[in-house]
Each structure stands twice: as C-alpha cells, then as structure tokens.
N, C-alpha and C positions, 0 to 999 in steps of 0.2 A: 851158171858158172860166171857169166858176165856180171850179174848183180853182185856176186860174192867178191869179184875183183874190185868192183867200184866202191864197196862199203868203206874201206879205209881212206878213200880219197878225201872225204870231207875233213877228216882229222889232218891230213897233209895240207889241204888248202888253208885250214885255220892256222897251222904252224907257219906257213909262208906269209899269211896275212899278218901274223903277229910281228914278223920281221918288217913287213911293209909299214906297219903302224908304229914302229919304234919311235919314241918321242925324242926330240932334241935333248942334248945334255941339260940336266936340271929340271926337266919336266917328267911327270909320271907317265908310265906306259901301262897298257892293259896287263892285269895280273895273270901269270901263268899258273900260279898255285897259291895256296894259303898256308904254306908250311910255317910261316912266322906267327900264325895264330891270331892274326888281326881280325877286327870286326869293324862295324861302321860302314861308311860309304865305300863301295868297291867299283872298279871298272875292270871288265874282263871281256874276252873276245868271244863273239858268236858269229853268226853268218846271216845273210839276208837272201834266202832263196826266193825266186819269183813264184814258186809253187812246189808241190811235192816232187815232181819229176826232177827239177834241178837239185833239190835237197838230196834225193836218193842217188843221183848221179855223182854227187860230191863236187859239184862245180860252182857252188854258191860263193859270192864274194864275202870276205870276212868283214865283220862290223864290230867295233867296240860298243858294249852296252854297259849299263850300270845297275846296281842293286844296293840295298841296305841290309847288312847282316847284323842281327841282334842276338846275343847270347843270353840264355836265361840267367836270372840272378842266382848267385850262390851255386853255380854249376860245379859239379864235382865229377871228375872222370870224363869219359866221352858221352856226349848227350845226343839224343835224336834231333832231327831238324825237319823243317817244312819249307819248301820253296813256294812262294806265293806269286801267282800270275794274274795280272789285272785284266779288266775287260776293255771294251771298245772305247770307254771314256777315260782310260788311263787310271792312274792311282787316284782314288777319290777320297775326300775327307770322310773319316768315320768308317772306312771299310777295310782296306788292306792293312793299314797300320793298327787298326783296332783288333783285327784278327791276330796280327803278330803279337800284340800285347797279351791277348788271351792265351795264346800258345806259349809264350815266354813264361807266363805265370804257372803253366803246367810242367815246366822244365824242358821245353822244346825250343831250340834255336830256330830263328826264322831268317830267310833271305827273300825280301820283297824285290822282285825284278822289275825294272822299268824298261819295257820294250819300245816305248814311244819317244821320250825326250831325247835320247842320244841320236835318234834318227830324224829329229826335227818334226815329229808328229805330235799333235795334241789329242786327237781323237779320230776314230775310224767309223763311228756309229752310222754316219750318213753316207759313207763310202768305204766299204770294207776292202776295196781293191787297193787302198793306200798302203796296206801292209798285209802280206799273205799270212795265213794261219801257220804255214810251214815255217816262217821266220820266227814266230812266237814259240813254236815247238822247238826249234833249234836253240832259242834263248834258254828255255827251261832245261833242256838236256845239257847245254853248255854250263849252266849254273850247277847242275848236279855234278858234273865232272869237276868243277872248281871246288865245290863245297866238300867233296869227298876227300880232298887233300888237307882239310883243316885238322890239326892235331886234337882239337877238343870236340870233334863231331864223329859219331859212329857212322861210317859210310854205308853200312848195311841197314840203317834205320832213318833214311831220308824219304819223306813223302812230298807230294805236290798237291797244292790247293789252288783253285782258280774260280773266277767269277765271270759268267756269261762267255765272252770270247776266251777268257782265261780258263773257264770251265771246259771248253773244247780242248784247250791245251792239256788240261789235267787228264782228259780221256785219251787224247791222241798219243801222249807220251807212253801209253801202254801198248802201242802197236809196234811190233818188232822191227819192221822196215825203218821206221823213223828212229827208233832207239839205236839200231845198229849203224845208221848213217853217221851219228855223232859219237856214239860210245861203242866202238867195236870191241873194247876190252871186256864188255859184259856187265858194266854197271847198270842198275835199274832202280826205279823208284819202289819203295816198300809199301806205299799207300797212295791212292789217287782219290782226291776229294773234289767233286765238281758241283758248284752251285749255279743253278739256273742256266745250264749250258744249252746251246743250240744243238739239237740232234736231228735236224731236218735234211742235212746233206752230209751224212757221216762218212768218214773214211773207214775202210775195212781192209783187213790183211789176212794172210794165211795163218799167221801166228801172232799171239799176244804174250806179254810178259807173265801173265797169270797173277799179278799182284792184286790185293783186295781193292775194291772200289766202293765209294760212297757218293751217291747222287742225291742232292737236295734241291727240290723243285717247287715252284709255285703252282698251285692248282688253278689260279686265275690268270696265269701268264699268257698274254695274247701276243707276245713278242717271240718267245721260244717255247712252244707248247710242250707241256710235260709228257703228253701221250707219245710224242716222237722219241723221247728218251726211254720210255718203257720198252719200246721196240729195240732200241740200241742196247739197253741193259740185257735184254734176253739174248741178243747176239753175243755179247761178251760172256754171258753165262755158258752159252753153247761152246765157247772156246776154252772154258775151264776157269774163268775169272770169278772169284767170289764177289758178288755185287749186292749191296744194300741200297735200296732206293726209298726215299721218303718224299711224299707230296703233301705240302702244307695247304690245306683247304683255304681258299679265299686270298691267298698271297699272290702278289704280282712279281714281275721281274725286278730284281734288286731288292728283295724283301729284307735284306740285312743292312740297308743304308739308313741314315737318320732322317732323311727328308721324306715327306708324305708322297703318296703316289700322284703322278701327273702323266698326262698323255704327251708323248714326244712324236710329233708328226713326221719328222724327217728321217728317223732311224730306219735302216734297211733291215728287213726281216725275211728269212728263208722259209717261213712257216708254210708256204704253199708249194715248196719245191719237191720234197719227197724223192730224193736221189741218193742211192748208195754209190760211193766211189771206191773202186778197188785200187789199192796202191800198187800191187804187182801187175794187174791187168791193164791199169791206166784207162779203164772204161767206167762208164756210169750205167746204173740200172734204175730205171724209173719205177717207183713203187707201184703205182696204180695200173700200169700197163705191162710191166715186166720187160719193156723194151730196153735193149742195150744200145748205148750211144758211145761212139769213140771219144777218146780223150780230147781231141782237138775240137769236138762239138760241145763239150761240157760248158765252157764259158758262155757260149751263145744260149744254151738252155737256161743257165742260171740268170742271165740278163732278162730272160723272158718271164721267169717265175718269181723274181724278187718283188716284195711288197714294201710299202712304207707305213710307218707308224707302230707304236707300241707303248704300253703303260709301264712306268718305272717308278718304284718307290717302296718305302719301308713298311714292315708289318712287325710290330713288337712281339706278338705271340710266335710268329714264324721264326724270328731271330732267336728267341729264347729256346725254341725247339731245335733249331739248327746248332746252337752252341752245345746243347746236350748231346746231339748226335755226333758232332765232331769230337767232343771230349771222349765219348765212348770209343769211337774209331781209333783215336790216337792211343788211348790206353791199351787197346787190344793189339795194335799193330806196331806202334813206335815205342811205347813205354814198357815194353815187355822185359 
C-alpha cells in the first residue's frame, strides 16, 4: 500500500520542478507537451534519481534534458515512433542518428534522447557512478510521456531502442515498478530493442509490461557477455514477455559503429558480478552462491566485482543482420 501511494509522487515532483525551472521572460522552458506538433531539438523535464530507491520513492530532483525528434518523410496520419537511448559514450557519430535515419525511412518517427550533455557529462564508461541507470530510465519514460502528446504520433505504437547502457534502459523500461514511477497513467512501450546490453547485474521485478523484446548481441563481446543476457531473456519469458534474441558470431561490443574494433583499457565492466537486484525487495542475490545481500551492501559488492577493459568496434556483417532484425521487429510490432 505504501508503494502504491508513492507511485504518483514522481509525477508531482516533476510538475513542481517544471515550475522551478521556469525560464525568465523571452527564454524557452522545458516542454510540457508536443500538442503543437513540433519536431527538431526539444527540451523537456525528466529527473535524476541517485538510484532505483529514490526513483521509486518519487523524490528525485527534476532535470531538464534534450532530444532530437525527426518525423518520417511524407508522413500521413499518426505514425509509430522509436525513442533511442545512447550508451556510456553518449551519442556517437554513425550510431544513434544512423539508426534514426533507417527508422525514418521505414515510416517511423524517432526521438534521440541525450541524457549526458544537459547534465554536463560527456561519458560514463570509465565511471558508471557519474549517472545512475535509474536516471536514464527516467529520461526514456519521460520521453515516452512527452512523445505520446504529439498529434502526429500514435501513442500506442512507441518503442524504445538502446545501445550498451542504453540497451539496459531498453530492458529496464519494461519493469513495472520503474514504469509506474514515471507513468502512473498506464502508458508503456510497445517494443523494446536492446543492442549489446549489459545483463550482469540485472534489475528484476514482480511484474513486467509484457511488451515484445528484441536482444541483439555480440558473440565475441568481452565487455557485456551475451551469455548473461540469455539468462535475463529467460527470466523475461518466464514473466510472459515475448523475447527474441540473436547472437552474432564473432561480433564485439558496439558492432554497429563505423570504426574498427579496439581494446579500451579503462572502461568499467560488470562481467564478473553476477547479481540479481530486486526492485521491490531492494536486495541482491549472488548468482553463483545464491546468497542474499541487503540493499545497503550492494554498492560495496559491486565495487569489489567490477573489472576494467573491453573491446569495442564495428562488424559489417553483424550490422547488416541487426538492421534486418530491427526492420522485422518494427514491422511486426509498430507498423501494424
């Protein structure tokens, strides 16, 4: 009952923050809706929780963030849309905008969300504590709420796509506690597409939205191992979510970027952590021992298991296969 009372609080906090962020006369302020049908550069209100507990409690400070909305050419009537969430390196040349162009060509609007620049962050790969995953999840769900008000977009056909850290966002937005914290009205994503997501310290919940999911992974990924996502995909299936997973043999992390693979020595990797985190219980469960650890001990455990280094770079064959998989998924779930 206490959690139920807390769910609407984040929406109230965001409303109060919108008033606090009201710009001086003559300056733009964060958008409350898109009823005027605009596209292009947008600024809208999200929140910056320090972690899932603050997000679920509804006490996160409000934060204006930005995104770029592109409508498909020759759009007629209400069109589907895809929200795109970047990874730990931010919006990269040849990735987020390239996917947006591919989706636009299929008749899908895209909103590429920038979770870093408005917060003064350039990257989090070497230090993931610079921005909590919960903050990026809040950004994606806030973007869904905003995009649902656009007169040219079908609010029932909005998906989310993300890369690496953004891939985690694409998966975690299917968890009901996160969704309800930002969207108590009942909005949800119609499709979740995660590319080379980390699945080594997954959040879990009693309920999921049940929307279809597509996981695209690199078989040679030494940064976010695909085997861990096999485990997470099975868990989502056990909860009733339709999940398709493809592993591209020989492909590394970032297989859809234009630059060749290279080893990055300083990036943080959770590949040796193996910890499930329950959103309701606020406890962790270690995979290999079954031991349960309290929420306040999770940060210490993660500091002890984190590793450094991972290979990052493109693979033309994996990219071509990923494009085919995404096209099929959006045709089945968004272009219906």
